[in-house]
C-alpha positions in Angstrom: 56.8 117.2 45.1 57.2 113.7 46.5 53.5 113.0 46.2 53.4 113.8 42.4 56.2 111.2 41.5 54.6 108.2 43.2 53.3 105.6 40.7 49.7 104.1 40.8 49.5 100.7 42.4 46.9 99.1 40.0 48.5 100.0 36.7 50.3 96.6 36.2 48.4 93.2 36.3 49.5 90.5 38.6 51.8 88.0 36.9 50.7 85.0 39.1 47.0 85.4 38.1 48.0 85.3 34.4 50.2 82.2 34.9 47.4 80.4 36.7 45.0 80.9 33.9 47.5 79.7 31.3 48.5 76.5 33.2 44.9 75.4 33.8 44.3 74.6 30.0 46.6 71.6 29.8 44.8 69.8 32.6 41.4 70.1 31.0 42.6 69.2 27.4 42.6 65.2 27.7 38.9 64.9 28.7 37.3 64.9 25.2 39.9 62.4 23.9 39.2 60.1 26.8 35.5 60.3 26.2 36.0 59.6 22.5 38.1 56.6 23.2 35.6 55.3 25.7 32.8 55.7 23.2 34.8 54.0 20.5 35.5 51.0 22.8 31.9 50.8 23.7 30.9 50.9 20.0 33.4 48.1 19.2 32.0 45.9 22.0 28.5 46.6 20.8 29.5 45.8 17.2 31.2 42.6 18.3 28.2 41.5 20.3 25.9 42.4 17.4 28.1 40.4 15.1 28.0 37.4 17.4 24.2 37.6 17.7 23.9 37.9 13.9 26.2 34.9 13.5 24.3 32.8 16.1 21.0 33.8 14.4 22.3 32.8 11.0 23.5 29.5 12.4 20.1 28.9 14.1 18.3 29.8 10.9 20.4 27.4 8.9 19.9 24.6 11.4 16.2 25.1 11.5 16.0 25.3 7.7 18.1 22.2 7.3 15.9 20.4 9.9 12.7 21.4 8.1 14.2 20.3 4.8 15.3 17.0 6.2 12.0 16.4 7.8 10.1 17.2 4.6 12.4 14.9 2.7 11.8 12.1 5.2 8.1 12.6 5.1 8.0 12.6 1.3 10.2 9.5 1.2 8.1 7.7 3.8 4.9 8.4 1.9 6.4 7.3 -1.4 7.6 4.1 0.3 4.2 3.4 1.7 2.5 4.1 -1.6 4.9 1.8 -3.4 4.4 -1.0 -0.8 0.7 -0.7 -1.1 0.9 -0.8 -4.9 3.1 -3.8 -4.8 0.9 -5.6 -2.3 -2.2 -4.8 -4.5 -0.4 -6.2 -7.5 0.5 -9.4 -5.7 -3.1 -9.8 -4.6 -4.3 -9.2 -8.1 -1.9 -11.7 -9.6 -3.0 -14.4 -7.1 -6.7 -13.7 -7.8 -6.1 -13.8 -11.5 -4.4 -17.2 -11.3 -7.1 -18.6 -9.0 -9.9 -17.3 -11.2 -8.3 -18.8 -14.3 -7.8 -22.2 -12.6 -11.4 -22.4 -11.5 -12.7 -21.4 -15.0 -10.4 -24.0 -16.6 -11.6 -26.7 -14.0 -15.3 -25.9 -14.7 -14.8 -26.2 -18.5 -12.9 -29.5 -18.1 -15.7 -30.8 -15.8 -18.4 -29.9 -18.4 -16.3 -31.8 -21.0 -16.1 -34.8 -18.8 -19.9 -34.7 -18.2 -20.3 -34.8 -22.0 -18.0 -37.8 -22.3 -19.9 -39.8 -19.7 -23.2 -38.8 -21.3 -21.9 -40.0 -24.7 -21.0 -43.4 -23.3 -24.3 -43.8 -21.6 -26.2 -43.2 -24.8 -24.5 -46.1 -26.5 -26.6 -49.2 -27.1 -25.5 -51.2 -25.2 -23.2 -49.0 -23.1 -19.6 -50.3 -22.7 -19.1 -50.8 -19.0 -15.4 -50.2 -19.1 -15.7 -47.0 -21.1 -18.4 -45.8 -18.7 -16.1 -46.6 -15.8 -13.2 -44.7 -17.5 -15.4 -41.6 -18.0 -16.7 -41.8 -14.4 -13.1 -41.8 -13.1 -12.3 -38.9 -15.4 -15.3 -37.0 -14.1 -14.3 -37.6 -10.4 -10.8 -36.3 -11.2 -12.2 -33.1 -12.8 -14.5 -32.7 -9.8 -11.5 -32.8 -7.5 -9.9 -30.0 -9.6 -13.1 -27.9 -9.1 -13.0 -28.3 -5.4 -9.3 -27.3 -5.2 -9.9 -24.3 -7.4 -13.0 -23.2 -5.5 -11.1 -23.4 -2.2 -8.4 -21.2 -3.6 -10.9 -18.7 -4.8 -12.5 -18.6 -1.4 -9.1 -18.0 0.2 -7.7 -15.2 -2.1 -10.7 -14.1 -4.2 -13.0 -11.2 -3.8 -15.7 -11.7 -1.1 -18.4 -10.9 -3.6 -17.7 -14.2 -5.3 -18.3 -16.3 -2.2 -22.1 -16.5 -2.5 -22.0 -17.7 -6.1 -19.3 -20.3 -5.4 -21.1 -21.6 -2.4 -24.4 -21.7 -4.3 -22.8 -23.8 -7.1 -21.3 -26.2 -4.6 -24.4 -26.7 -2.5 -27.1 -26.5 -5.2 -25.4 -28.3 -8.1 -22.1 -30.1 -7.6 -22.8 -31.8 -4.2 -26.4 -32.9 -5.0 -25.4 -34.3 -8.4 -22.4 -36.2 -7.0 -24.0 -37.4 -3.8 -27.6 -38.2 -5.0 -27.0 -39.4 -8.5 -23.5 -40.1 -9.6 -22.3 -42.1 -6.5 -25.5 -44.3 -6.4 -25.1 -45.1 -10.1 -21.4 -46.1 -9.5 -22.3 -48.2 -6.6 -25.0 -50.1 -8.5 -23.2 -50.6 -11.8 -19.5 -50.2 -11.4 -18.5 -51.1 -7.9 -19.8 -54.6 -7.1 -20.4 -58.2 -8.2 -24.2 -57.5 -8.8 -23.6 -55.2 -11.7 -25.5 -56.3 -14.9 -25.9 -54.9 -18.4 -29.6 -54.6 -17.8 -29.0 -52.5 -14.7 -26.6 -50.3 -16.6 -29.2 -49.7 -19.4 -31.9 -48.9 -16.9 -29.8 -46.5 -14.8 -28.4 -44.8 -17.8 -31.3 -42.5 -18.9 -32.0 -41.1 -15.4 -28.3 -40.2 -15.0 -28.3 -38.7 -18.5 -31.1 -36.3 -17.4 -29.2 -35.3 -14.3 -26.1 -34.7 -16.4 -28.1 -32.3 -18.6 -29.1 -30.3 -15.5 -25.6 -30.4 -14.2 -24.2 -29.1 -17.4 -26.7 -26.2 -17.4 -25.9 -25.3 -13.8 -22.2 -25.4 -14.4 -22.4 -23.2 -17.5 -24.6 -20.7 -15.7 -22.1 -20.5 -12.8 -19.2 -20.2 -15.2 -20.8 -17.3 -17.0 -21.6 -15.4 -13.8 -18.2 -16.2 -12.3 -16.3 -14.9 -15.3 -18.3 -11.7 -15.2 -17.5 -11.1 -11.5 -13.9 -12.1 -12.0 -13.4 -9.7 -14.8 -15.0 -6.9 -12.8 -12.8 -7.7 -9.8 -9.6 -7.7 -12.0 -10.6 -4.5 -13.8 -10.8 -6.1 -17.2 -13.4 -4.4 -19.4 
């Protein structure tokens, strides 16, 4: 009968094993939260770095853009300044040339007028020596005006005008003055040997040379005016 009342040994579970399984859960619970916090901190750092990079990139882009804009503005301003300076310099040259051309044209016309005055006095019968002398002095004065004006044209004028100016000086003005006018003055207006007969004899040859000089001066004036108008852009 003692054997029938003895209870089974495995009918009740061990309390310690159950306690052990229940107490293990709190130790494992903080791991997901720590991981989440770590990920959040990493994301924040990445975001901060990305924000800094974006800000730096924006600043660099702004600096580059402003530098390009400033450089473009300086380039445009420099070109405009150079263009304005060139235009002003061209206008100054044009003004000087226009003045020089006008002065030479006026001197040539005045010289032709003085030639006509001398020719008119030489055709008188008899010529008035003092009137002839006055006309010769006037002609010399107009000749000096021509030389000054031609020199100015050679200095500031278009180089295309140089051959015609030199041709007039060498082929017309200088030969007339040296070979005809000066000898006439020396014989009839500059010494004690001057006579009315000599003045009458030397008059006609000088009148013929005056005619040639008038024609040469007018031809030069015509061609000079055409070249001057072309150079100045005057239609």
